[in-house]
C-alpha positions as CSV (number, residue, x, y, z in Angstrom):
1,M,3.1,-14.3,-14.3
2,G,0.8,-14.6,-11.6
3,Q,0.0,-12.9,-8.5
4,E,1.8,-15.9,-5.8
5,L,4.9,-15.9,-8.1
6,L,5.6,-12.1,-7.7
7,K,5.8,-12.5,-4.0
8,E,8.4,-14.8,-5.0
9,V,10.5,-12.2,-6.7
10,P,13.2,-11.1,-3.7
11,K,12.8,-7.3,-3.0
12,L,14.8,-4.2,-4.2
13,K,17.8,-4.8,-1.6
14,E,17.6,-8.0,-1.6
15,W,19.1,-8.1,-5.5
16,P,23.1,-7.5,-6.5
17,H,23.8,-4.1,-7.1
18,F,27.0,-2.9,-9.1
19,S,28.7,0.3,-9.3
20,G,31.3,0.2,-11.5
21,E,33.7,1.3,-9.5
22,G,36.9,0.1,-7.7
23,E,37.4,-3.9,-7.7
24,Y,34.8,-4.8,-9.2
25,D,33.4,-8.5,-10.7
26,H,30.6,-7.7,-13.2
27,M,30.5,-10.9,-14.2
28,E,30.4,-11.4,-10.5
29,F,26.5,-9.7,-11.1
30,I,25.9,-10.4,-14.2
31,R,25.9,-14.9,-13.3
32,D,23.7,-13.5,-9.5
33,I,20.9,-11.9,-12.2
34,D,21.3,-14.5,-14.2
35,M,20.0,-17.3,-11.1
36,I,17.8,-15.4,-9.7
37,K,16.0,-15.4,-13.4
38,E,17.0,-18.2,-13.7
39,Y,15.9,-20.3,-10.9
40,L,12.7,-17.7,-10.0
41,E,12.6,-17.6,-14.5
42,L,11.4,-13.9,-14.1
43,P,10.7,-12.4,-17.6
44,D,13.6,-10.1,-19.1
45,R,10.8,-6.6,-17.9
46,L,10.5,-7.5,-14.5
47,V,14.6,-7.7,-14.6
48,T,16.1,-4.6,-16.4
49,A,13.1,-3.2,-15.2
50,R,14.7,-2.9,-11.8
51,F,18.0,-1.4,-13.4
52,N,17.4,1.9,-12.9
53,R,18.3,0.8,-8.5
54,L,20.1,-2.1,-9.3
55,F,22.8,-0.4,-11.0
56,T,24.4,2.7,-8.5
57,R,26.8,4.9,-9.0
58,S,29.2,5.3,-12.6
59,A,27.0,2.4,-13.5
60,H,23.8,4.1,-12.6
61,R,24.9,6.5,-15.5
62,W,26.1,4.6,-17.9
63,Y,23.1,2.4,-17.6
64,I,20.8,5.8,-17.5
65,K,22.8,7.3,-20.9
66,L,22.5,3.9,-22.4
67,R,19.2,3.3,-22.3
68,Q,18.4,7.0,-23.7
69,E,20.6,5.9,-26.4
70,H,18.4,2.8,-27.1
71,G,15.8,2.4,-25.3
72,H,14.1,-0.7,-22.7
73,Q,16.2,-3.6,-24.3
74,S,16.3,-7.0,-23.0
75,W,18.0,-8.7,-20.1
76,T,20.6,-10.7,-23.1
77,W,21.4,-6.9,-24.3
78,C,21.8,-5.8,-21.3
79,K,24.8,-8.2,-20.2
80,T,26.2,-8.2,-24.3
81,Q,26.4,-4.1,-23.0
82,I,28.1,-4.7,-19.8
83,I,30.7,-7.1,-21.2
84,N,31.3,-5.3,-23.7
85,N,32.1,-1.2,-21.6
86,S,33.7,-2.8,-18.8
87,W,36.6,-4.9,-21.7
88,R,36.6,-1.8,-23.0
89,F,37.2,0.1,-19.3
90,K,39.9,-2.2,-18.5
91,V,42.0,-2.1,-21.8
92,E,42.2,1.8,-21.7
93,T,43.1,1.5,-18.1
94,A,45.4,-0.9,-18.6
95,F,47.8,1.8,-20.9
C-alpha cells in the first residue's frame, strides 16, 4: 500500500468504536468496518492493527483475552468471534 493511499485511511477517532456494553449493535460495527475496508481496499493487517484502540471497555478486555489465546487473526476470523460471542451473551442473559 503506497503512501498516498495511507493518507486516505481515516484517523482512529474517525473509525467506529465498540464497547460491547449496554444497547449496542455489533452488526453495525461490523458493517462499518467492512465498508471502510472495502471502500479503501485496506488489507486485513491495517484493520486488525487498530482493534486495540477501536474496542473499548468490555470489548477491549474481551479482545485482549482473545488475542492472547489465539494470536493475530484475520478480520474475517475476528468478525466470526464478535458474532458468536454476542449471540452467546444475548442467549445467556435471556435466561
